[in-house]
GULO-517225 format. One record per residue (C-alpha): residue number from 0; x, y, z; residue in one letter. Coordinates in steps of 0.1 Angstrom, whole numbers, always signed. Example, Ala and Ser with C-alpha at 12.3 -4.5 7.8 and 13.67 -1.06 7.14 Angstrom:
BEGIN
{0,{+123,-45,+78},A}
{1,{+137,-11,+71},S}
//
This chain:
BEGIN
{0,{+26,-56,-453},M}
{1,{+12,-25,-431},I}
{2,{+52,-14,-427},I}
{3,{+54,-6,-466},I}
{4,{+14,+5,-468},N}
{5,{+18,+38,-487},P}
{6,{-18,+47,-473},E}
{7,{-3,+39,-438},F}
{8,{+27,+59,-445},H}
{9,{+3,+88,-455},R}
{10,{-16,+92,-423},N}
{11,{+14,+87,-403},L}
{12,{+31,+121,-418},W}
{13,{-5,+135,-411},L}
{14,{-11,+127,-376},K}
{15,{+26,+131,-362},F}
{16,{+47,+162,-358},S}
{17,{+73,+172,-332},T}
{18,{+49,+185,-310},F}
{19,{+27,+155,-310},R}
{20,{+58,+130,-305},L}
{21,{+72,+149,-275},A}
{22,{+36,+155,-259},A}
{23,{+31,+119,-254},M}
{24,{+57,+108,-230},P}
{25,{+59,+143,-213},I}
{26,{+21,+138,-207},F}
{27,{+25,+102,-196},L}
{28,{+57,+105,-173},L}
{29,{+42,+136,-156},G}
{30,{+5,+121,-151},Y}
{31,{+24,+89,-136},L}
{32,{+45,+108,-113},Y}
{33,{+17,+129,-99},I}
{34,{-5,+95,-96},A}
{35,{+25,+81,-76},G}
{36,{+32,+108,-56},T}
{37,{-2,+115,-49},S}
{38,{-19,+80,-40},W}
{39,{+15,+59,-40},G}
{40,{+35,+42,-64},A}
{41,{+17,+6,-62},N}
{42,{+5,-16,-86},D}
{43,{-31,-11,-76},A}
{44,{-28,+26,-82},V}
{45,{-9,+28,-113},L}
{46,{-28,+2,-130},F}
{47,{-63,+20,-117},S}
{48,{-49,+57,-129},T}
{49,{-38,+44,-164},S}
{50,{-71,+23,-168},L}
{51,{-93,+53,-175},P}
{52,{-66,+74,-194},I}
{53,{-60,+44,-218},C}
{54,{-98,+39,-223},F}
{55,{-103,+75,-233},V}
{56,{-72,+73,-257},V}
{57,{-78,+41,-276},L}
{58,{-116,+36,-273},C}
{59,{-129,+71,-275},I}
{60,{-101,+89,-293},F}
{61,{-89,+63,-316},G}
{62,{-125,+57,-324},T}
{63,{-135,+94,-334},Y}
{64,{-101,+94,-353},E}
{65,{-113,+65,-373},A}
{66,{-149,+80,-378},A}
{67,{-139,+110,-390},K}
{68,{-109,+102,-413},T}
{69,{-132,+97,-444},L}
{70,{-152,+128,-438},R}
{71,{-118,+149,-433},S}
{72,{-103,+134,-466},E}
{73,{-138,+144,-483},I}
{74,{-135,+178,-470},K}
{75,{-100,+183,-478},G}
{76,{-106,+174,-513},N}
{77,{-81,+144,-511},T}
{78,{-104,+115,-513},W}
{79,{-110,+118,-549},D}
{80,{-71,+119,-555},F}
{81,{-67,+84,-537},Q}
{82,{-96,+71,-557},K}
{83,{-76,+76,-590},M}
{84,{-42,+65,-572},S}
{85,{-28,+32,-579},A}
{86,{-34,+18,-542},I}
{87,{-56,-13,-538},G}
{88,{-85,-16,-516},P}
{89,{-67,-39,-490},W}
{90,{-40,-13,-489},Q}
{91,{-64,+15,-484},L}
{92,{-84,-8,-458},A}
{93,{-55,-17,-435},I}
{94,{-39,+17,-441},G}
{95,{-68,+37,-427},K}
{96,{-77,+12,-402},L}
{97,{-44,+15,-387},F}
{98,{-28,+48,-400},G}
{99,{-59,+67,-391},A}
{100,{-56,+60,-355},T}
{101,{-18,+55,-352},S}
{102,{-12,+84,-327},Y}
{103,{-39,+66,-304},A}
{104,{-18,+37,-307},W}
{105,{+14,+58,-302},Y}
{106,{-4,+70,-269},F}
{107,{-22,+39,-259},G}
{108,{+5,+13,-262},I}
{109,{+30,+29,-234},P}
{110,{-1,+28,-213},L}
{111,{-10,-8,-219},L}
{112,{+26,-17,-213},A}
{113,{+24,+1,-178},V}
{114,{-8,-16,-170},M}
{115,{+7,-50,-178},A}
{116,{+39,-43,-158},F}
{117,{+14,-36,-127},N}
{118,{-15,-57,-131},Y}
{119,{-27,-65,-97},P}
{120,{-42,-101,-91},H}
{121,{-76,-87,-80},D}
{122,{-78,-59,-108},A}
{123,{-113,-72,-120},F}
{124,{-125,-88,-85},G}
{125,{-124,-122,-78},A}
{126,{-126,-137,-114},A}
{127,{-97,-115,-125},T}
{128,{-82,-127,-160},P}
{129,{-44,-131,-165},S}
{130,{-25,-103,-179},V}
{131,{-24,-119,-214},G}
{132,{-62,-119,-215},V}
{133,{-64,-84,-203},F}
{134,{-41,-74,-234},L}
{135,{-59,-94,-256},T}
{136,{-94,-78,-246},A}
{137,{-79,-43,-249},S}
{138,{-63,-45,-283},V}
{139,{-91,-64,-298},L}
{140,{-115,-41,-282},G}
{141,{-98,-11,-298},A}
{142,{-93,-26,-331},V}
{143,{-129,-39,-329},S}
{144,{-142,-1,-322},G}
{145,{-122,+15,-349},H}
{146,{-131,-9,-377},A}
{147,{-168,-6,-369},S}
{148,{-165,+30,-367},A}
{149,{-147,+32,-401},L}
{150,{-174,+8,-417},L}
{151,{-204,+30,-405},T}
{152,{-186,+62,-417},S}
{153,{-179,+42,-450},L}
{154,{-214,+30,-453},A}
{155,{-228,+67,-451},S}
{156,{-201,+83,-472},L}
{157,{-225,+95,-497},H}
{158,{-252,+106,-474},S}
{159,{-259,+141,-473},K}
{160,{-262,+139,-436},R}
{161,{-228,+120,-431},M}
{162,{-220,+130,-395},R}
{163,{-191,+115,-373},V}
{164,{-214,+108,-340},I}
{165,{-231,+76,-351},L}
{166,{-197,+58,-360},P}
{167,{-183,+74,-330},L}
{168,{-212,+58,-309},I}
{169,{-212,+25,-329},I}
{170,{-175,+23,-323},G}
{171,{-176,+27,-285},I}
{172,{-202,+4,-282},A}
{173,{-183,-24,-301},V}
{174,{-153,-17,-285},A}
{175,{-167,-17,-249},S}
{176,{-186,-49,-258},W}
{177,{-157,-70,-272},V}
{178,{-135,-59,-242},F}
{179,{-164,-69,-215},K}
{180,{-167,-103,-238},A}
{181,{-130,-112,-239},I}
{182,{-127,-102,-200},I}
{183,{-155,-123,-190},G}
{184,{-179,-98,-176},Y}
{185,{-205,-98,-201},D}
{186,{-204,-135,-221},L}
{187,{-230,-133,-247},P}
{188,{-237,-170,-245},F}
{189,{-233,-174,-204},A}
{190,{-266,-188,-203},V}
{191,{-259,-217,-230},M}
{192,{-238,-248,-225},G}
{193,{-229,-263,-194},S}
{194,{-225,-255,-162},A}
{195,{-189,-260,-158},D}
{196,{-182,-230,-184},G}
{197,{-182,-249,-216},F}
{198,{-202,-242,-251},V}
{199,{-211,-270,-272},L}
{200,{-207,-259,-306},W}
{201,{-212,-286,-335},H}
{202,{-203,-314,-313},G}
{203,{-172,-296,-296},F}
{204,{-167,-285,-262},M}
{205,{-153,-249,-261},V}
{206,{-148,-231,-230},S}
{207,{-170,-199,-229},K}
{208,{-140,-177,-227},S}
{209,{-122,-191,-257},H}
{210,{-156,-193,-276},F}
{211,{-163,-153,-271},D}
{212,{-125,-149,-283},L}
{213,{-131,-166,-315},Y}
{214,{-164,-151,-318},S}
{215,{-149,-117,-316},V}
{216,{-123,-127,-341},L}
{217,{-148,-139,-366},F}
{218,{-167,-108,-362},V}
{219,{-137,-87,-366},L}
{220,{-125,-107,-400},F}
{221,{-158,-100,-416},W}
{222,{-161,-63,-405},V}
{223,{-129,-57,-421},V}
{224,{-139,-75,-452},V}
{225,{-167,-55,-456},A}
{226,{-145,-25,-453},I}
{227,{-125,-36,-482},Q}
{228,{-155,-44,-502},R}
{229,{-169,-10,-498},L}
{230,{-136,+6,-510},L}
{231,{-138,-17,-540},R}
{232,{-166,+0,-549},L}
{233,{-154,+37,-544},E}
{234,{-123,+25,-563},L}
{235,{-149,+16,-593},Q}
{236,{-143,-22,-589},Y}
{237,{-172,-48,-594},K}
{238,{-176,-71,-565},N}
{239,{-184,-108,-573},A}
{240,{-213,-123,-551},P}
{241,{-189,-151,-539},L}
{242,{-178,-132,-508},V}
{243,{-215,-124,-501},W}
{244,{-221,-162,-504},A}
{245,{-193,-170,-482},A}
{246,{-206,-145,-455},F}
{247,{-240,-158,-454},V}
{248,{-229,-195,-454},V}
{249,{-205,-184,-426},S}
{250,{-230,-165,-404},M}
{251,{-253,-195,-411},A}
{252,{-229,-224,-399},V}
{253,{-215,-201,-367},Y}
{254,{-254,-199,-355},M}
{255,{-261,-236,-366},A}
{256,{-236,-245,-342},G}
{257,{-253,-229,-312},L}
{258,{-283,-252,-315},S}
{259,{-268,-280,-291},S}
{260,{-276,-256,-262},Q}
{261,{-307,-263,-243},G}
{262,{-325,-291,-227},G}
{263,{-318,-326,-232},A}
{264,{-346,-334,-250},F}
{265,{-338,-311,-273},I}
{266,{-304,-321,-278},V}
{267,{-311,-356,-280},E}
{268,{-340,-355,-305},K}
{269,{-337,-322,-325},F}
{270,{-301,-311,-327},T}
{271,{-298,-317,-365},L}
{272,{-331,-303,-374},A}
{273,{-327,-272,-350},M}
{274,{-295,-264,-367},Q}
{275,{-313,-262,-398},Y}
{276,{-340,-239,-383},W}
{277,{-311,-217,-367},L}
{278,{-293,-212,-403},A}
{279,{-325,-209,-419},F}
{280,{-337,-181,-396},S}
{281,{-302,-163,-402},V}
{282,{-303,-166,-440},V}
{283,{-340,-154,-442},A}
{284,{-330,-121,-421},V}
{285,{-302,-116,-444},L}
{286,{-324,-123,-473},L}
{287,{-350,-97,-459},Y}
{288,{-321,-70,-454},I}
{289,{-307,-75,-491},K}
{290,{-343,-72,-505},M}
{291,{-348,-35,-487},L}
{292,{-311,-22,-494},E}
{293,{-314,-35,-532},E}
{294,{-348,-20,-534},S}
{295,{-330,+16,-534},K}
{296,{-307,+11,-564},D}
{297,{-321,+0,-600},I}
{298,{-290,+2,-618},M}
{299,{-276,-33,-609},P}
{300,{-310,-51,-625},Y}
{301,{-304,-28,-657},K}
{302,{-269,-38,-660},R}
{303,{-278,-74,-654},F}
{304,{-305,-74,-679},V}
{305,{-281,-57,-701},A}
{306,{-255,-86,-696},A}
{307,{-278,-114,-701},W}
{308,{-292,-101,-732},R}
{309,{-260,-100,-745},A}
{310,{-249,-133,-733},R}
{311,{-220,-115,-713},D}
{312,{-221,-142,-687},W}
{313,{-191,-128,-667},S}
{314,{-209,-96,-661},L}
{315,{-241,-108,-656},A}
{316,{-226,-128,-627},F}
{317,{-210,-96,-615},L}
{318,{-243,-80,-612},N}
{319,{-266,-109,-599},V}
{320,{-289,-94,-570},P}
{321,{-274,-102,-538},R}
{322,{-309,-112,-525},W}
{323,{-312,-140,-551},A}
{324,{-276,-155,-540},V}
{325,{-290,-153,-504},T}
{326,{-322,-169,-518},L}
{327,{-302,-197,-534},C}
{328,{-284,-203,-499},C}
{329,{-322,-203,-484},A}
{330,{-336,-228,-505},L}
{331,{-318,-261,-495},P}
{332,{-321,-253,-459},L}
{333,{-358,-249,-466},L}
{334,{-359,-283,-477},V}
{335,{-340,-296,-448},A}
{336,{-365,-284,-428},L}
{337,{-392,-301,-447},Y}
{338,{-373,-336,-440},I}
{339,{-361,-327,-408},S}
{340,{-393,-313,-394},F}
{341,{-424,-334,-404},P}
{342,{-456,-314,-401},S}
{343,{-472,-321,-363},E}
{344,{-511,-330,-370},G}
{345,{-537,-332,-341},G}
{346,{-560,-304,-331},R}
{347,{-535,-278,-341},I}
{348,{-514,-287,-375},E}
{349,{-481,-270,-374},F}
{350,{-452,-274,-399},S}
{351,{-417,-258,-399},M}
{352,{-416,-261,-434},F}
{353,{-447,-240,-440},H}
{354,{-436,-215,-412},L}
{355,{-401,-210,-433},G}
{356,{-418,-210,-464},L}
{357,{-441,-182,-451},G}
{358,{-412,-163,-440},M}
{359,{-399,-165,-474},L}
{360,{-430,-153,-489},L}
{361,{-431,-124,-469},F}
{362,{-400,-115,-475},T}
{363,{-407,-116,-510},L}
{364,{-439,-97,-510},R}
{365,{-421,-70,-491},D}
{366,{-393,-67,-515},G}
{367,{-417,-65,-543},L}
{368,{-436,-38,-532},V}
{369,{-404,-17,-519},L}
{370,{-390,-23,-554},H}
{371,{-421,-10,-571},A}
{372,{-426,+18,-546},V}
{373,{-390,+30,-545},L}
{374,{-377,+22,-579},L}
{375,{-340,+31,-572},G}
{376,{-349,+64,-560},R}
{377,{-330,+80,-530},T}
{378,{-352,+111,-528},G}
{379,{-364,+130,-494},R}
{380,{-393,+111,-492},F}
{381,{-379,+77,-492},V}
{382,{-378,+72,-455},G}
{383,{-413,+84,-451},F}
{384,{-425,+56,-479},K}
{385,{-410,+30,-459},L}
{386,{-422,+40,-429},L}
{387,{-457,+44,-441},F}
{388,{-457,+8,-453},Y}
{389,{-445,-5,-424},Y}
{390,{-469,+11,-404},F}
{391,{-497,+0,-424},V}
{392,{-489,-37,-432},M}
{393,{-472,-44,-396},Y}
{394,{-492,-22,-374},F}
{395,{-523,-11,-384},L}
{396,{-536,-41,-404},A}
{397,{-523,-63,-376},I}
{398,{-541,-45,-351},S}
{399,{-574,-47,-366},V}
{400,{-570,-83,-375},T}
{401,{-564,-90,-338},L}
{402,{-593,-72,-323},D}
{403,{-613,-93,-303},G}
{404,{-588,-121,-309},A}
{405,{-582,-123,-272},F}
{406,{-617,-124,-259},D}
{407,{-624,-162,-260},T}
{408,{-603,-192,-265},R}
{409,{-622,-200,-298},E}
{410,{-613,-165,-312},S}
{411,{-577,-167,-299},F}
{412,{-573,-203,-319},E}
{413,{-590,-189,-350},A}
{414,{-565,-158,-353},A}
{415,{-533,-177,-343},F}
{416,{-537,-214,-344},M}
{417,{-557,-225,-373},S}
{418,{-540,-198,-398},G}
{419,{-565,-175,-393},G}
{420,{-566,-135,-397},G}
{421,{-532,-133,-386},I}
{422,{-517,-155,-413},S}
{423,{-526,-126,-439},F}
{424,{-495,-103,-421},F}
{425,{-473,-128,-404},L}
{426,{-459,-163,-411},P}
{427,{-474,-187,-386},T}
{428,{-469,-224,-401},G}
{429,{-499,-234,-386},T}
{430,{-537,-244,-404},G}
{431,{-518,-263,-432},G}
{432,{-503,-250,-464},F}
{433,{-536,-232,-477},I}
{434,{-542,-213,-445},N}
{435,{-505,-204,-435},S}
{436,{-491,-192,-471},C}
{437,{-520,-194,-493},G}
{438,{-528,-158,-487},A}
{439,{-494,-145,-486},I}
{440,{-488,-163,-521},A}
{441,{-516,-143,-535},L}
{442,{-504,-112,-522},Q}
{443,{-468,-117,-538},C}
{444,{-488,-122,-571},V}
{445,{-504,-92,-563},G}
{446,{-470,-73,-557},A}
{447,{-453,-87,-586},A}
{448,{-483,-72,-608},W}
{449,{-478,-42,-588},F}
{450,{-441,-39,-598},L}
{451,{-447,-47,-634},N}
{452,{-472,-19,-634},Y}
{453,{-449,+7,-621},R}
{454,{-420,-7,-642},L}
{455,{-441,-1,-672},K}
{456,{-450,+40,-661},L}
{457,{-413,+41,-652},F}
{458,{-403,+30,-689},T}
{459,{-431,+54,-706},K}
{460,{-415,+85,-685},A}
{461,{-380,+78,-695},K}
//
């Protein structure tokens, strides 16, 4: 419980003083008195004058406090002491999320109460939501912004260029989006669903407002879990891949449910197949991200190999590369694509299975090359190496390949539709297996040889 959380108590002692306790009610009463006497003490005036102050306090100041809490502790030489204490990762996560922002909540909750008691019926125009929806949007928006800022700050904890500005900007952007989504200003799936304001998700009809609320809670849950998992690593715990696998599966299931949106033909004919495709696309993106991320750290591979040779299966399981776990989630979906989307013949042969397989092969090629180039190094030229690789493979090579591809219809079909030159650098799914996947499969073999060669040089240098 947060009431007996030692990290929360520690932050309360740091954030509050006699002056700070007295400053909030004095400022709030004085501000509301001046606003009431200047523009009239009616509901609209009290609400409109309290709203910007609440935004500054909860969204900007609270996010700033969450973004700088870790940096302040490192600067004050208290972070190492916390890592050696008996505080658990969940206690640290909850304590920092609500403790570091406690003064913002001390200031913001009375402002929310003032706005709730003076909530006008036209606060946001003709489609003004109820006061309960407004309070829910305000609280969840603030918590989401604080959690996003804390997660970004924690992810860049060991960066030499760690700054507060990036977590602050991300936190404010997330808080604003969540508030607008729940209020109804910016429904992310407003173009989907039926005209009567419902979203069809895995066969369930859900109102768009409720769907946005559930989506926010879903994302917020995983943000808080990510904070806890990163804190586990800081406390020298080992993270099993089960939580990451659960995240991948839940994201795939969530996105697959959106396949029911669209035209009647798609809904009637390809609902299940489109679910597989959306789920596969999400898993493929996460696979690529993990491939790129784990190419910068070679130590988990060393621990995995050592544990495998020692037949320590529990330790080997803890050090399984997360991209391998993600790949295990992608392969059944790829088989489902093969079954659900039969290859379309005719003048232009297209296969969703070949497209998906091409995506996995391109991910494998980039992952192998990046592992070979970086080999776990985090030096000053890592960013340049990544930028140079992507510039050559995804801009320069494609530009040369597409030279003259748009001159005639035949040249366009040869480059795009028949597994032509573009299939060497991007997944197309056209022209059959050899044309769409053969070139990239050979590139994967070459990338594997390059990685093996680099590993031998790296071993000799040791």
